[in-house]
Each structure stands twice: as structure tokens, then as C-alpha cells.
N, C-alpha and C positions, 0 to 999 in steps of 0.2 A: 947720860947727865942726870942726877937727881936733881928734882924740883920740887920745892914744897906746895901745898896745893895754894896757898897764898901767892907765890910767885907763877903758878900755873895759872890762876885765874889773871894775873896782872898781863903776863905776856897775853893771853888768849884777847884780852880787851885790846891791847895795843898792836896785836896782829889782826885782830877785826878791822882795825881802822889805820890801814897802813898808811903813811904820810901825814895823818892828820894829829893835831894837838889833842890830846884828852887831858882835860881839866883834872884837877885836882881832887873836888869832891866825886865827879863821876867816877874818879878811879878808886876812892874811898867807899862808896856805897857800892859799887861792884865787889870789890875782894873781900870788904867785911860786913857790907851788909847795915852800915848804920850810916846815920847823919850826925850831923851837928855836933861834931867832937872834934876836938883839935887832932887832926890827921896827918899834918906835917912829919912828925917823928917816925911813923909808922911806914910811911910811904919811900920815904928815905933809907930805911933800912931793908926794904924789900929791893930798893934798886940798887944800894950797895951790894947785898948778896947777888944779884943778876949781873952786876955786872963782871964780877969774880969768874962767872959762869959762862959768859957770852962773849963774843968777839967784840974787840974795841968800840967804841961811837956807834954802838947798834941801838942803845937807848939814850935819846938826847932829851935833855930837859930843856923847855921854854918857859924863860924867866919868870915868874908871876902866873905862868898859867896851869902848866901840865908836864907831862911827856908825851913824846912820839916816838916811833920807830920809823925810820926812812930807809928804803930800800931801792 
């Protein structure tokens, strides 16, 4: 399966912290290397692309906090 560099970084972060919620700002700074920017749209775009490529319900949103992978 083909993943973009941002998708790979996002998955690496989540898989390095299985069953733990990773906050939005930590995701954004890890994947994009920036802080203090509105990251909501960028993260949603990556999640939408990944959900098309990954098994259902692998990526979970923790409302108001971030995302996690539960295995």
C-alpha cells in the first residue's frame, strides 16, 4: 500500500503509542514540525486518507483530545 510521508509519520507516532491517546498538538508538531497553527483540517485530511487504506475502526478519535490506535 502506498502511504505519503505525512501518513507514514502519523501512523508511526500512533503505532509507537498503541492504546494511548495522542493529542492533536503532539500529532501536528510530530508530522508537520510546527506549532501554534490551526491543525484541525490538516489532521482530519490525513485521517480521512488513512481510513480509506486501513482496516475499519483501526484509527479512533478521542473527542476533543486526539487519536489512538487500539489493538
